[in-house]
C-alpha positions as CSV (number, residue, x, y, z in Angstrom):
1,M,20.9,12.7,3.3
2,L,18.1,12.6,0.8
3,T,19.9,9.9,-1.2
4,Y,20.1,7.7,1.9
5,L,16.5,8.4,2.8
6,L,15.4,7.5,-0.7
7,A,17.3,4.2,-0.6
8,F,15.9,3.5,2.9
9,F,12.3,4.0,1.7
10,I,12.9,1.8,-1.3
11,L,14.1,-1.0,1.0
12,V,11.2,-0.6,3.3
13,M,8.8,-0.6,0.4
14,A,10.4,-3.7,-1.2
15,A,9.9,-5.5,2.1
16,G,6.3,-4.4,2.0
17,V,5.8,-5.7,-1.5
18,M,7.2,-9.1,-0.3
19,L,4.8,-9.1,2.7
20,A,1.8,-8.3,0.4
21,V,2.7,-11.0,-2.1
22,L,3.1,-13.6,0.6
23,E,-0.1,-12.6,2.3
24,R,-2.0,-12.8,-1.0
25,R,-0.6,-16.3,-1.6
26,G,-1.8,-17.3,1.9
27,R,1.6,-17.6,3.4
28,A,1.5,-14.8,6.0
29,L,4.8,-14.2,7.7
30,P,5.0,-13.9,11.5
31,L,3.6,-10.7,13.0
32,T,7.1,-9.7,14.0
33,V,8.1,-9.3,10.4
34,S,5.2,-7.0,9.8
35,G,6.2,-5.2,13.0
36,W,9.8,-4.7,11.7
37,H,8.5,-3.4,8.4
38,G,6.4,-0.8,10.3
39,L,9.1,0.2,12.7
40,L,11.6,0.7,9.9
41,G,8.9,2.7,8.0
42,V,8.3,4.9,11.0
43,A,12.0,5.4,11.5
44,A,12.3,6.4,7.8
45,V,9.4,8.9,8.3
46,V,11.0,10.4,11.4
47,L,14.3,10.9,9.5
48,L,12.4,12.4,6.6
49,V,10.7,14.8,9.0
50,M,14.1,15.8,10.4
51,E,15.4,16.4,6.9
52,A,12.3,18.5,6.0
53,L,12.7,20.6,9.1
54,Q,16.4,21.3,8.2
55,H,15.5,22.2,4.6
56,P,12.0,23.6,4.6
57,G,12.1,25.0,1.1
58,N,11.9,21.6,-0.7
59,H,8.1,21.4,-1.2
60,A,8.2,18.0,-2.8
61,V,9.9,16.6,0.3
62,N,7.4,18.4,2.6
63,A,4.5,16.8,0.6
64,A,6.2,13.4,0.8
65,V,6.3,13.8,4.6
66,V,2.5,14.2,4.7
67,I,1.9,11.3,2.3
68,F,4.2,9.0,4.2
69,M,2.5,9.9,7.5
70,L,-0.9,8.9,6.0
71,T,0.8,5.7,4.7
72,A,1.9,5.0,8.2
73,L,-1.6,5.3,9.5
74,G,-2.8,2.8,6.9
75,G,0.0,0.5,7.9
76,L,-1.1,0.8,11.5
77,L,-4.6,-0.3,10.5
78,L,-3.2,-3.2,8.6
79,F,-1.1,-4.2,11.6
80,A,-4.2,-4.2,13.7
81,F,-5.9,-6.5,11.3
82,R,-2.9,-8.8,11.3
83,A,-2.6,-8.7,15.2
84,S,-6.3,-9.8,15.5
85,R,-5.6,-12.6,13.0
86,Q,-8.0,-11.2,10.4
87,R,-7.6,-11.3,6.7
88,L,-6.2,-8.0,5.4
89,P,-8.7,-5.9,3.4
90,L,-7.4,-5.7,-0.1
91,A,-8.6,-2.1,-0.4
92,V,-6.5,-1.0,2.6
93,V,-3.5,-2.9,1.2
94,V,-3.9,-1.2,-2.2
95,L,-4.3,2.3,-0.6
96,H,-1.3,1.7,1.7
97,A,0.8,0.7,-1.3
98,G,-0.5,3.5,-3.4
99,F,0.2,6.2,-0.8
100,A,3.7,4.7,-0.3
101,A,4.3,4.9,-4.1
102,A,3.1,8.5,-4.3
103,G,5.3,9.4,-1.3
104,L,8.3,7.8,-3.0
105,V,7.6,9.7,-6.3
106,L,7.4,13.0,-4.3
107,L,10.6,12.1,-2.4
108,Y,12.3,11.3,-5.7
109,A,11.2,14.7,-7.1
110,G,12.5,16.4,-4.0
111,W,15.8,14.5,-4.4
112,M,16.0,15.6,-8.0
113,R,15.4,19.2,-7.0
114,H,18.0,19.0,-4.2
């Protein structure tokens, strides 16, 4: 299951990179695209929580759950900016991406341990 979750998170993160690049170039995609990125991210976090509850001894995966939850909160803030048609604050975008990358590294470490 961790293999599939790792792949799922990589796909969600790749979509996020595309969104950030397009936003930075001034070609923001429709709000629905950002919404799907968020919904898929939340679905990935829920599946990761379920995995962590079934295998509580994998501390790297447990830490990834916490980091990805914080990432989701940052994503919700970014979505609020997009929904109100405001420019996304670069600092929040960078923090969101940084937390996602840290979560992915922890998930990868947990996958390697598994």
